[in-house]
N, C-alpha and C positions, 0 to 999 in steps of 0.2 A: 493537437500538439499538447504535450504535458508541460508541467512546470519547469522542466529542465531544458525546454526549447526543442525537444526532439519530436518529429512528427509521429503520430500514432495512427495505425490503420483503423478502419471501421468507425465505430462511434466513440472510441477512446475509452471504453469501459474495460475493466479487468478481464472480462470474459473473452473479448475478442482481441486482446493485446498480443502482439507478436514481438518477442524480445529481440533486441539486436545485440550482437557481441560487443562488449566494451573493448577499448584498447588495452594493451598490457599495462599493468600497474605493479610497482615494486612491492614486495619482493617477487621475483619471477615465479609464476604458478598459473595453472589454467584458471582463467577468470570465469565468472559466472554472469548470467544475465537475468533479466526479469524486469519488474516495474521500477521506474525511477521517477521521483518527483522532487528532487532536492537540488539546490544550487550551492549553498554554503552553510557552514556552521561557525558561529563566532567562537573563537578560542584564544587563549593567551598566546601571543606571539612568542616563538622560541625556535631555536635551532633544531631541526628535525633530528640531527645526529647527536644532540645533547642527551646523555643518559638520564633516565628519570630519577627524580629525587626520591627521598624516603617516602614510602607509601603510608597512607593512613587508612587502613581498612575500615575504620569506623565511619569514614565519609562515603564509602561505597555502599551500594545496595546490598543487603544480606543475600547470601547465596541461595536461600530458599524463598526468595521473594516471588510472589505470584505474578501472573501476567497482568500488567496494567496498561497495555498498549491501546486499549479502547478508550481510555480516559486521559492518559498522560500525553503531553506534546511529543511529536516525533523527534527524536534526538538527531535525525539526519536532515532536518529541515530548519529553516530560519524563521522564527516568529510564526509558527504554525499554530492556529487555535486548536484546542482540544477536539479531537475527532476529525479535524480537517474537513475535506469534502466527502468523506466516506459516509456510508449509510450508518444509521444509529445501531447501537449494539443489538444483535439479533435476539429475539425471544426464544429461538430454538437453536440449539447447537447441532449443526449437521454432522460434526465429528462423532457425536454420541447419539444421533437421532435414532428413533425406533421406539420401542415400548418402554425403554428404561429412561429414568430422569436424566436430563443433560448434566454432565459433570466434566470437570477438567482437573487433572492432577498438575499442580504447579511444578515447574521445572526446578530441580535442585542441583546446584553446581557440584560437579564431581561425584554425583550419586546416580545410580541407574534408576530410571523411572520405573515405577511399579506397573505391573500388568493391569489392564483394565479388569475390574472385578466382574465375575460372572453375574448376569442379572438374576436377582432373587425374586421370589414371589410368595413367600410364606414358609411353610414347613416342608423341607425336602423329604419326599417319600421313597425315592428310588430313581434309577436311571435305565429304564427299559430302552433297548436299542441305542444306548448311549445318550439319550435325551433326558435331562432332569425333569422330574415331575414334582410340582409344588402344590401344596394345599393352602389356599389363601385363608387369612383369619376369618373372612366373611363366611367361609364354608361352615364353620362351627356354629355360627348363628343360624344358618339355614338348616343344618342338621338338627339343632334343638327345636326349630320350628316344625320340621317334618315329624320329629319324634312326638311332639305334643299333639299335632293335628291328626296324624295317623293313629296315635294311641287313643284319641277320642273316638275315631271311627271303629277301632277294634273293640271298644267297649260295647258297641251295638251289635257287631258281628259275632264276637266271641266273649260274651259277658263273664264267662267263668275264669278268665285269665287274671283278673284283679290287677294289681300293680305290675305284674310281669308284662302286661301289654306294652309298657313303655320300653322295656328291654327289647321286645320284639320289634317295636317301632324304630328303635335305634339301629337294629340290625337291618331293617328295610332301608333306612337312610344311607347307611354305608354301602349296601348292595346296589342301591340306585346310582350312587356316585361312582361305584365301580363300573357300572354299565356306561356311564358318561365317559369314564376313562378309556374304556374299550373303543367308544366312538372316536375319541380324540387320537387314540393310537392308530386307528385306521387312517386318519389324515397323515399322521407322522410317517407311517410305513410307506404310504404312497409318495409322500414328499421325498423321503430318502431314496426310494426307488427311482425317482426322477432326478436324483442328485441335487435336491434343494435342501440346504441346511435348515435344521429346526433348532431354534434357540432354547425353547422349553415348552412344557405343557403345564397349564395352571388350572386347577379345579377351584372354582370360585362361586360367588353368588349367582344363582340361576345357571349353572352348567360349567362348561370348561372351554378352554381355548388353546389351540396349538399355534405357537408363534413361529411361522415359517418366514425366513429372512429374505428370500428372493421370490420373484414372480415366476410363474410357469412360462415356458418359452413358447408354447402353442396353446390355442384355445381348447384343443382336445385334451391335453394334459390338465388344464385348468378344470375342465368339466369332470374328469375322472377324480381329480384330487378333492373336489367338493362333494361328489356323489358317494364316495366310499363311506363317509361318516354316517349319513342317514341309512345307507344300505346295511351297515353293521348293526345299527339300532333295530332295523326291521328283522334282521336275522336273530338278534337276541330276543326280540318279542316272540318270534316263532319258537325258539328253544324253550322259553319260559311257558309258552302255551302247551307244548308237548309235555313238559314236566308237570304242568297243572293237571293234564289228563291222567297222569300216572299216579296221582295221589288222591286221597279221599277228600271230597269237597267239605267245606266247613271246618277244616283243621288249620292249624297254624301254618304248615307248609303250603296248603292250598291257597290260603289268603295271601301269603307272601308272594307266591308265584303269580297269582292273578294281579296283584299290585305291580309287580315288576314288569309283567307283560304290558299292562295298560300304560305305565309310565314310559316304557321304551317306544310304544306306538306314538305317544304324545311327543316325545323328543324327536322321532323321525318326521312326523307330520309338521311340527313347528319349524324344524330346520329346512324342510323342503319349500317353505314359503318363499316366493321369488323376489326377495329384496335383501340387499346388503345390510348388515354383515352376516346374514344367515347363509347356510350352504346353498339353499335354493337361489339366493342372490348371486352367488359366485357362478352357479350353473347358468343363470340368465346372462351374466356378464360374458361367459364363454360363448354362448350362442350369438349374442350381438357382436362380439369380437369376430367370430367366424364369418358372420354375414357382412360386416362393414370392413373387416380387415384392420380395425383400429381398436386396440385394447382400451384406450381412454374412453371411446364412445360406449363400450360395454360397461365400464365402471360408472360413467355418468348415468346411464339408463338404469342400472341395477341400484344405484344409490338413491335416485329419486323414487323408484318403486319402493325401496326400503323406507323412505320417509313417509310415503303415502301409507305404507303398511303400519308404521308407528301410530299415525293418526287414527287409522282404522281400529287398532287394538285399544287405544285410549278411549275411544267412544263406543266401539262395538262390544267389547267384553262385558262392561257393566249392563248394557242393554240386553245382551243375551241372557245374563243371569236374571235380570228383572222379568224377562218374558217367559222364563222357565224352559228355554230351549236347551239348556245344559243338563236337564234331567229332573230338576225340582220344579214343583208348581210355584207360580208367582206368589201365591198366598203364603207359602212356606219360607220365603226369603225374609230374614229379619233385617233390622237396621244395621246390626253389626256385620252381617254378611255383605250388605251393600257397601259399607265402608271398606271392608277387606278386599272385595272385588275391585273397587275403584282404585285402592292403593296398589294392588297387584298390577292392574292395567297401566297405571301411571309409571310404575317401575319398569315394566316390560317395554312400554313405548319409549321411555327415556333411553333404555339400553339400545334399542333398535335405531332410534334417531341419531344418537351419539355415534354408534358404530358406522352408520351410513356416512355421516360427515367425516369421520376418521378415514374411511376407505377412500373418499374423494381426495382428502389431503395427501394421503400416502401415494395415491396414483399420480397426483400432480407432482409430488416430490420426485418420484422415480422418473417422471417424464423430463424433469429438468436436470437430473443428476448428470447426464452426459456433458452438460455445459461446464461442469467443474473439472478442469484439466490442470494437472500439476505444472505443465509447461507454461501456461499462460498466467498462472497465479504466482509463480515464483519471483521473488525479489532478486535483483542483481546483487551480487556480493563481491567483496574484495578480500583476498587472502592477506593475513597479517601474522607476524610472529608473536609468540606469547608475551615477550617483554615489551612490545610496542605500547607507548603511552596511548591512553584513550583519545586524547585530543589529536594526536598524529593519525590514528586509525580513522577517526571521523573526517579529518582533512582529506585523506586518500579516498574515502568513500564518496565524499562530496565531489571531488574532482572527477571521479569515474561515474557519477550519477547513480551510485549504488545506495541501497538501504539495508545492507546486512554485512556482517563481518564474520569471516571464517578463520579460525586460528589453525595455522599449518606448521609442520615441523620443518627441519632443515632441508628435507627432501621434497617439500611441497605437498605432503600428504595431510589431508584435513584431520584434525584431532578433536576440536571442540567448536562450539558456536557461541558467539557473544550474544547474550540475551538482551533484547531491546528494553525489557522492563528494568533490567539492572542498570543499563546506560542512563535511563531517565532518572534513576535514583542518585546519580552522581552529580553534585553541583558543578556548574560550568567552570568555576575557578579552580576546582580540584582535578579536572580531567587531565591536565598535563602531568600530574604526579601519580596517576592510577594506571597500572598496567592492565591490558585487556584480559590477561589470564585470570584475574580476580573476579571477572564478570562473566565467565564462560561456563557452559555446561558441556561435560564430556560427551562425545558422540557414542552411541550404542548402535548395534546393527539395526534395530527397529527405527532409528532416527535417520537412516539413509533410505531415501525413497527414489524410485525411478522417475525420470522426467516424463515418461510415457504413460504414467498412471492417470486415470480419469474416472469420473463417476463413482459408482458404488465401490469399485475396487480401490480407489483412492481413499474413500472414507473408511473402508474396512482396515486399510493399512494404518491410517492415523489412529483409529480406535484401538488397535492392537498395542500401540505404544504411545500413551498420552504424553504430550509435550507441547511447549509453546512454539518452538521452531524445529524445522527438519531440514537436513541437508539433501538437496536434490542433485542427483548425479545422472550423467548420460550412461548409455549402455557400455561405453568404453571405460567408465569409472571416473571420467573427468567431471570436475565441479560444474554444475549448471547454475546453482544459486541456493537461496534459502527460502523455504516455504513457511509462512507464518500461519498458525491455526486461526488467528484472528482474521486474516485475509480470506481464508476459506469460508469462514462464517459470513463475512460481509458479502462475498460473491454468491453464497447460497441464498441469502436473504434477497438480494437483487434479482436472482433468477426466479425465486418463488413469487416475487412481486409482479413479474411479467405475466400477462394472460397466457393461458394454454393455447 
C-alpha cells in the first residue's frame, strides 16, 4: 500500500507497479495514471472560482531552471523530506548511458529542447558507410612514439637515410593505423549487414574501437561479427607479404611492407586471444552462449578469461623479454628496455582488465533494461487549463492522488507540461497568485512517448529529445500520464542493484 492508501501489487516498487485509472477530475479530459504517493498540499484557502490576482513572475522559478527533483521536496506531498524514500541520485544516467558521458539538457519553458549532440571522440576524419570516424588525441602521442622507435630501427637497417628515416617512420605509423581502420570497418560493415547501428569508430591509444549500439541477436552473428576483424588483418598481412615479394629487399618499400605485414599479424594474433574485450573474447562468448543458451553466461566466462589474460600479460611480457624468447638475447636487454617492457605490459593489462569489467557491466545493464517500462514508471497526471492558479492545480492533483500536471486547451488537447522543478521554486504563499502556464514547457513531438515503450527502445526515445518530463500517451492518443527522467534514473539504479 502506498502513501495515498491505495494497495499496490507485488513488492510495491516502481518496477512492478500497475497503475489504476483515477476518477474524473475537472476540467473534463482523459485522465492519466501512474504512481501516486501524495495526500495533501497545504495552500492558502481561497474560492476555487476566484480569478487569480496579479502575478509576480519574479517569485516563480525561471523558465530555464534545471531539474532539481532529486534534491528538492516533492511539491505534491506534505512535509516530505528531500529525496523521500527514493534511491539516492544515480551515478549513471540511463537516459544517456553508453560510451558518452551522462548529460541532461535542462527544460526551457516555451523553447524546443535541443537534439542530443552526436558523441564525439576527437578529430572527425570522415563518414565511411555513414559512420563517423574519429582520431582521438592520444593517437598523436602514439604516432610520435612509433615514429621515434621505428626511426631508430631504420637507422640500423637503412643507415643511408639520415633524418629522412623519421619521415618514413611517420608514413609507417599512418599506414599502420590505416590498417587498424580497415580492421574496424570490417566490424562495422558486418554490424550494418546485421542491422545493428554503429555509433562511431574511434582510433585511439593502442588501436581502435567500433561502438556498436545493440547486441547481436544470435550467437552465430556474434561470432561472425567478432571474427571479421582479425580475418581482415590476416588478409592485409598476406597482401603486404605479396607486395614485399615484388620489391627489392633492403629498400624503403621493402622495409615498410615487411613492417606492415608483421604489425598486422600481431594485431590479428592479439585480437584472437580468448578474453573480453578482444575479438577472441567475443568469439568465446558466442561459443559459450551457443552451448548454454544464455548470453550472460558467455559474457561472464569471456570476461573472467579476459581478466586472467590481463594478469598474464602483466607478468608474462616482461619475463618473456628478460628470457630472450622474443628474439633478443637476455644479455642484450638493457635496464631501459626492461622498464619500457614493464610499462607496456602494465598499459596493455589495464586496458584488457578495464575492458573486461566494462563488458560485464554493459551485459548486466542490457539484462535489466527490459524492466524499465514506460507504463509502470509513469506518474498519474491531472489536466488543468493554462490560467489555473498553481495552488488550485495542486489541490486537484492531491485529490486525485496525482504527481503531475498537464496543461490542456479548451478541447482537452495537451499543450504543455508543468515542470516539477519550477513548482518547487514557487514559495507556498505565492502559489495562489501564480498561473500554471508560467511554469510549463511546451510539448514537442519528441516529448510524446508511447505507454508501450520499454527497455532500450524507451531509453533511445528519451535520449533523442532530452527533457525532464515527457507526456505518455496511449495508442489511441489519450493521456496516460507524465514520465519523469528522474524516475527512470531511480528505477534504473534499483534494477542494476539487484543480482543478475
